[in-house]
Steps between C-alpha positions, in 0.01 A plus 500: 500500500306720258679797351462803730381838382806719555515878500790736564414799719711812543427782743637796308554874527755569225387395149858488369610262776190289447574467128860404577396240759219368280738461205655204680175304536241633253590231244415215741142480382335598831274803553694792650309729737633841598356614835527876552392732781437215742615478858788274604253251647192567287658366184546161670124483550451606138690189392291281731180637345612403149319167474627454144846434646628196692871585527616860534859592422548832679787713365585856606582747225858525633537121503658348189459130424815334371376143442160382380604140570575578866163672545300222335685233702395691813138522380493123449655438844249733668208316342629150571569578865187705572698812586290816518788748476863484391702815555796674662504568876473871575769461764793263514670327206687758293274800451561859606209499743442410862138396491319196635630181332155340523378756246593461134581826328267525199761596243461144370257227599333195360155476656262206476188712515267202534670391823486853637135545406405187695584676828541871440265781587580855598313440825725201579810706420392781735412254776831312484689525831868486408621548856314188606647293214843665472713247688337208324572665164860580593558140610368375165709743293775324294814539710727469196372843396635660819867591477732532796596852592193666347208668677141384443193702587217255549326759718423730207135502399444831319816587307295494180122502432519144365642354825161392646415311181829311487503421873150354467612311190818363661298345782198374307658372179830354385788733411819427310769747603749558219868574543684799359832676488615859473606631159848656477334842463417481872123540461348258252363167626563192284227245570519122450241226468483176700771343281739793547437631148493876460149637447533876495677813615316754711660844502306674782469882518307519172323808639818691415535360147332788318568770758773754406825436685502848658165429667625168636819668625296772672236291672658155542871525433569152642310348206767616257463481123263212439413526130844397376514206739153381405576539128811285548289225662247523216773450241643205693156339529425529128841353417441205734153442355637519145255775403579827323432817695189677371551818300247764590361739241417871535138397542603268785692781668194725481288224653753454782497873577121530498458186709739640758295820529177303545652265758633791708163680480342191654778405741551833676137528627512132600814560707355810666180312584710231669695737727252501792510121523881496490525768767252314721699176461825674600342668800358169623845337517 
């Protein structure tokens, strides 16, 4: 097989987190693409449109890779077995979510974009009838990923904006569902490749990373203090990868602050513009 053109994509809001996540893979020799101000499903189509890329390694900014060898072994396995998507089920296994297991949560994926491009179009995604195919898809789901005593929500179709894409993908192309376990901190997901080698640690709740604790306590007290927990996972990940934590300069800190202002100036109008659609979806249930 010829060498694939690999790129690493990261949908990012917080420049500091992006730099910390990127520090674990920027030395691999692959182009790194930061995707900002894109919707939770739109950035998937952005990757598909990048015809200079064959294999996309998708890494959230709050996902920290602990083993290059485990990732590259997974990339090779995906290519050899014509797998379009390898990722973690959004429900089931050991993640703090109760989504649809047929959907892979895009905190980490290896996508074979060529396989996806052969069949994908936005029109096909919108036309896909999950209810018609649901039982067939459930029957084909790997039973070893379903643990006794846990609830699974195969009926969910709109928990996140990217659900329609991944439901279409799960039916039309081959998926490798990866196993995981819960970190001792009670939130972080530790993800493994097909050989059971640790790939990365996904912290979740990154939206609270740069928000003052008093704001979190006021508006979402159940989230607790997330920055310290996430920083602990970052330190662990760098230690496991054998890489020194980056030291940020005053200039870096200024860039982080300015970037945060710009991102919020863009994000707030986007959120407000999306309210009518969210309200309509809730009223239709």
